[in-house]
C-alpha positions in Angstrom: 12.5 -16.8 17.9 15.1 -17.3 20.3 16.4 -14.1 20.9 14.4 -11.0 23.0 12.2 -9.7 20.6 13.3 -6.3 20.9 16.6 -6.7 20.3 16.1 -8.4 17.1 13.7 -6.0 15.6 16.5 -2.9 16.8 19.3 -5.2 15.1 17.4 -5.4 12.0 15.9 -1.6 12.1 19.7 -1.0 11.9 20.9 -2.9 9.1 18.6 -2.0 6.9 19.2 1.5 7.4 23.0 1.2 6.9 22.3 -0.9 3.9 19.4 2.0 2.4 21.9 4.3 3.2 24.4 2.9 1.1 23.2 1.2 -1.8 19.8 2.4 -2.3 16.3 0.7 -1.0 16.2 -0.7 -4.2 19.3 -2.5 -4.3 18.9 -4.0 -0.8 17.3 -7.7 -0.8 15.0 -8.5 2.7 17.8 -11.1 2.8 20.8 -9.6 2.4 19.3 -7.2 5.8 18.5 -11.3 7.8 22.2 -11.8 7.2 23.3 -8.8 7.8 22.0 -8.4 10.9 22.6 -11.7 12.2 19.7 -13.4 12.0 19.6 -17.1 11.0 16.0 -17.4 10.6 15.7 -16.4 7.1 12.0 -14.8 8.2 12.9 -13.1 11.5 12.1 -9.8 8.7 8.8 -10.9 8.0 8.3 -12.0 10.9 8.8 -7.9 12.4 7.6 -6.1 10.0 5.9 -8.2 7.8 7.2 -6.4 4.5 9.7 -4.0 2.7 7.2 -1.3 3.4 6.2 -2.5 6.9 10.3 -1.9 7.3 10.3 2.0 5.8 7.4 2.4 8.2 8.7 1.6 11.0 12.2 2.7 9.8 11.0 6.3 9.7 8.7 6.3 12.9 12.5 6.2 14.5 12.8 9.7 14.2 9.9 11.2 12.8 8.0 11.6 16.2 11.0 14.1 17.1 11.3 15.7 13.5 7.8 16.9 14.5 8.8 18.2 17.9 11.7 19.8 16.8 9.4 21.3 14.3 6.1 22.7 16.5 8.9 24.0 19.0 10.6 26.7 16.1 7.2 27.1 14.2 6.1 28.5 17.6 9.4 30.4 17.3 8.3 31.6 14.1 4.5 32.9 14.9 6.1 34.9 18.0 9.0 36.5 16.2 9.2 39.9 13.8 11.2 38.4 11.4 8.3 35.1 10.9 9.4 35.0 7.4 12.6 33.7 7.5 11.3 31.4 11.2 9.2 29.5 8.7 12.0 28.3 6.6 13.9 27.4 9.9 11.6 25.6 11.3 10.9 23.5 7.7 14.9 23.1 7.7 16.5 23.2 11.2 14.5 20.0 12.6 16.1 18.2 9.8 19.6 19.1 9.6 19.8 18.6 13.6 19.7 14.8 12.3 23.3 15.3 10.8 24.5 15.9 14.1 23.2 13.2 15.8 24.8 8.9 14.9 24.8 7.5 11.8 21.1 6.5 12.7 20.6 10.1 11.6 22.0 10.6 9.1 21.5 7.3 7.0 17.3 8.3 8.0 18.0 11.6 5.9 19.3 9.1 3.2 16.5 7.2 3.1 14.0 10.5 3.1 16.0 11.7 0.5 16.0 8.7 -2.2 11.9 8.3 -0.6 10.9 11.5 -1.5 12.6 11.7 -5.1 10.7 8.2 -6.0 7.2 8.7 -4.2 6.5 5.0 -6.4 8.9 3.8 -4.5 6.9 3.2 -1.0 3.9 2.3 -0.2 1.0 5.1 0.3 1.2 4.6 4.7 4.9 5.3 4.3 4.5 8.4 2.5 1.5 9.2 4.7 3.9 9.0 7.5 6.2 11.7 5.7 3.3 14.3 5.0 2.8 14.1 9.6 5.8 16.3 9.9 4.2 19.9 10.3 5.9 20.5 6.5 2.3 22.1 4.9 2.3 24.3 7.8 5.7 25.2 7.7 4.9 26.7 4.3 1.8 27.9 5.5 3.2 30.4 6.8 6.2 31.7 4.1 3.0 31.8 1.8 1.8 34.4 3.9 4.3 36.4 3.2 4.3 35.2 -0.9 1.3 36.1 -2.1 3.3 37.0 -5.2 3.6 32.9 -5.9 0.1 32.7 -8.0 -1.2 29.3 -6.4 -0.8 27.4 -9.3 2.8 27.4 -8.2 3.2 27.0 -5.0 3.0 22.7 -5.0 6.0 23.3 -7.4 8.1 24.9 -5.3 7.4 23.5 -2.4 8.4 20.2 -4.3 11.1 21.4 -5.4 12.4 23.6 -1.9 12.4 20.3 -0.2 13.7 18.1 -2.3 17.1 20.7 -2.6 17.2 20.3 1.4 16.8 17.2 1.5 19.8 16.8 -1.1 21.9 19.0 0.3 21.9 17.3 3.6 22.0 13.3 2.7 24.8 14.6 0.5 26.3 16.6 4.0 25.0 12.8 5.7 27.7 10.8 3.5 30.4 13.2 3.4 29.7 12.6 7.1 29.8 8.7 7.1 33.0 8.5 5.1 36.5 9.4 7.4 38.7 11.4 5.3 35.9 13.4 3.3 35.2 17.2 3.2 33.1 18.5 4.7 33.0 21.6 3.3 32.0 24.3 5.5 31.3 24.5 9.3 28.3 23.3 10.2 26.4 26.4 11.4 26.6 28.3 7.7 26.1 25.1 5.9 22.9 25.3 7.2 22.3 29.0 7.7 22.9 28.6 3.5 20.6 25.8 3.1 17.9 28.2 4.7 19.0 31.3 2.7 18.6 29.2 -0.8 15.7 27.2 0.2 13.3 30.6 1.6 15.1 32.3 -2.2 13.6 29.2 -4.0 10.2 29.3 -2.3 9.1 32.8 -3.2 11.9 33.3 -5.7 9.3 36.2 -8.0 7.8 34.6 -10.8 8.6 35.9 -14.1 7.1 37.8 -16.9 
C-alpha cells in the first residue's frame, strides 16, 4: 500500500464518518471516500474493509465498546438505586448522549447510527448485530419491571419508537453542534435530562382503552 496501513485505515474511517454523517450513507460512494482520504489507490478502501458493510462495521466498532462499557456501569447503578426505573432510562440515554461531548467523530457516530436505526435495510445483518450488542435490551428489561401495564405485544413498538426518538434527538443536536453559529437550544444538562424524561414517558405511557 506504500503507507502506514494503520494511518491509511484511520484516514479512510475519518473520511467515511464525515461524509456519511453530512450526506447520508447511501449518498456517498466508496470512490468519494477514497478521494477524501487522499488515497491514490482506488482499491484502498476495499483492501482495508472489503465492502461498504465492512466499512460501516469498522466505524461502529470504534465507539461501541465505550458505549457498552458505560451502559454496563449505569445498569449497575440502576440496580443499586431506589429510583431504579429512571436510572434504567438513564442507562439507555446517557451513554449515547456522552458522544455529544466528544470530538466530531463521536457526533458523526450518533448521526450515522440514527440513520441505520431508522432504516434497517441500509445495514447488513452483522452491522445490526453490533448495534444489538450494546446492552440496550438490558436497560429495557429493567424498565419493563416497572411498566407491567404495557402489554407484551406493544413493548417492541415502544422500544423502537422510544429508541428512535432518542437517537434522532441526539443526532439533531450533534448536527447543530457541528455547524458554528447554529443555536444548540437548551443547555446540555437540561437537554439530556429532558430527553431521559421524554424517553421514559414514551416507553411507559398508559395504554388507551
